[in-house]
N, C-alpha and C positions, 0 to 999 in steps of 0.2 A: 504494500500500500504506500509506503514511503516513496518508492520510486515513481508511482503514479502522481503523488502530490508534487514531487519535484518536476515531473514532466508537464503538469498543468501550469505550474508557476513559470516554467521556462517558456511555454507557449504564450502566456499572458505578457511576460516581459518582452518577448520578441515583437509582439504587436506594438507595444509602446516604444520600443527602440526603433522600429520601422517608422513610426510617426515622427520621432525625434530627428531622424535622418532625412525626412522628406520635406524639403524646403517649400514645395508647393502646398503641402498640408499645413505647415506653419503659417504661411501667408494667408491661407483660407481661414484658419482659426483667428488670426489677427483681424482680417477683414470683417468676419462675422461679429467679433467682439466690438469693433468700431461701429458697425451698424446698430447693434443693441445699445451701445452708449448713446449714440445720436438719437435713437428712438426715445430713450428715457429722458434725455435732456430736453426733448421737445414735448414732454408730457404724454408720450405714447405708452403702449403696453406691449409686452412680449407674451404671446400665447404659444402653448406647446400641445402637441397631440401625438399619441402612439397607442399601440395595442399590446396587451400583456405586459411583459417585462419592459417594453419601451414606454408603455403608459406609466409604469412605476418610475422609470427614469425621467419622463417628462414632468411628473409631479415632484420628484426629488429636486430637479434643477429649478423649477418654478418656486418651490418652497425656499430654496437658498436665496433666491433673488427677492422674493416678497417678504421673507422673514429677516434673515441675516446670513452671512457667510462667516467672515472673520470679524466684522465690525458691528458695533452697536450704532446703528444709523437709521435714517428714515427708510420706510419700506418702499419697494419698487413694485409697479403693477405688472406682475407676472402670474400667469395662471395656466394650469393644465385643463384642457377642455373636457375631460371626462369626469371631473369631480362632482358634478350634479347628476347623481344616478337616476333621479326621476326624469330629467330631461333626456338623458342618454337612452333609457329604456323606452320612453314614450316615442322618441324619434325613430329608434330602431324598429319599434312595433308598427308605427304609422307610415314610415317612409322607407325603411330598410336600413340595415347597419352601415351600408356604404355612405349614407347621408349624414350620419350623426355629427361628424366634425365640420363638414361643409356648412351645415345649417347653423351651428354655433358661431362659425367664422362670420357668416352673414349677419348674425345678430350682434356680435361683440367687436368684430374687426373694423378698424377705421383706416383711412388713408394715412400712411406713415407708420402704422403699427407693424409688428413683425410676427410671422407665424413660423415656428420651428416644427417640422414634421419628422418624427423618428420612426424609421422602419428598417429593421435589419436586412430585409430582402430588397427594400426599395420599391416594392410592387404592391403594397397594401392598398386596395381600392379606396378605402375611406380616407387614407392619408393623402393619396393623390388627388381625390376630389376636394379635400380641404385646401390643398395647395392651390388648386385651380380657382377655388372660390376666393382665396386670399388675393390672388393676382387680380381678380375682377374688382376687389375692394381697394386696389392700389397699395397693398401691403407688401413688405419685403418678405420673400419666401426663402426659407433655409431648410434644406434636407439633411438629415443625418442618417446614414445608411452604412452598408458594408461594401466590400469590394465588388459585389455583383449588382449593386443598386443603380444601374444605368437608367432605369425607368424614371427616376426622379429628376434627372437632369433637365428635361424639357419644362418642368413646372417650377423650377427653383432658380432664384437669383444666385444662390450659393449652395454647393453640395459638399458636405464633409463625408468622405467615404473612409470608414475605418479599414485599414489594410488587412482584412480577414474575411473569410466566408463562414466562419464558425460563430454561431449566434452568441454564445457567452462572451467570446473575445470581443465581438462587435459591441455588445452592451457595455463591457468594461471600458472600451475606448470611448464610447459616448459619455459615460459618466466622467471620465478624465477630461474630455473636452468641456463638458458642462462645468466642472469645477474650475477649469482655466477661465471660462467666460466669467463666472461669478467673482473670482478673485480680481481679475483685471477690470471688470465693471466697477466693483467697489473702489478700487484704486483710482480709476478715472473720475468717478462721480463724487467721491468723498475724500479725495486727497490723502489716501492712506500711504 
């Protein structure tokens, strides 16, 4: 079992090392962070959506921004779109699950806001529809996916592709990216 643990940790470390060595990835993370900073500076909000583990990641990152990360500071308007279970289940029942996030984007999204869609495969129909709805609202669209997530490229202003096709490794990379956003956003907005 200890060898398996070592192997899993090595795979996780390899993904992060690959991210560290990828200048294009670093530039994309920097650009996405700047977009979020600008959105918050202009009084906008950052919305997140995902399914399953990616929904948990969306909620985690939103909570770090709306609550706090390192600093005791003013809250930022960040929200995961699945947290209203009555809305989610009503829309899924009445319109279909593919519409749940797009409908909330139409209700909550405004020009200048940001939508971050997390999908390890990059092909989740409800995430892609939400990104398209955000584009119509003149929001900035950001996709977080894995190495095979080419389907997101068309609907996103920025795409962050974790360098893996292994779902747990992709999700770990997404949380790392999310923590980078949170730390740098706090520094930029609250002079940390």
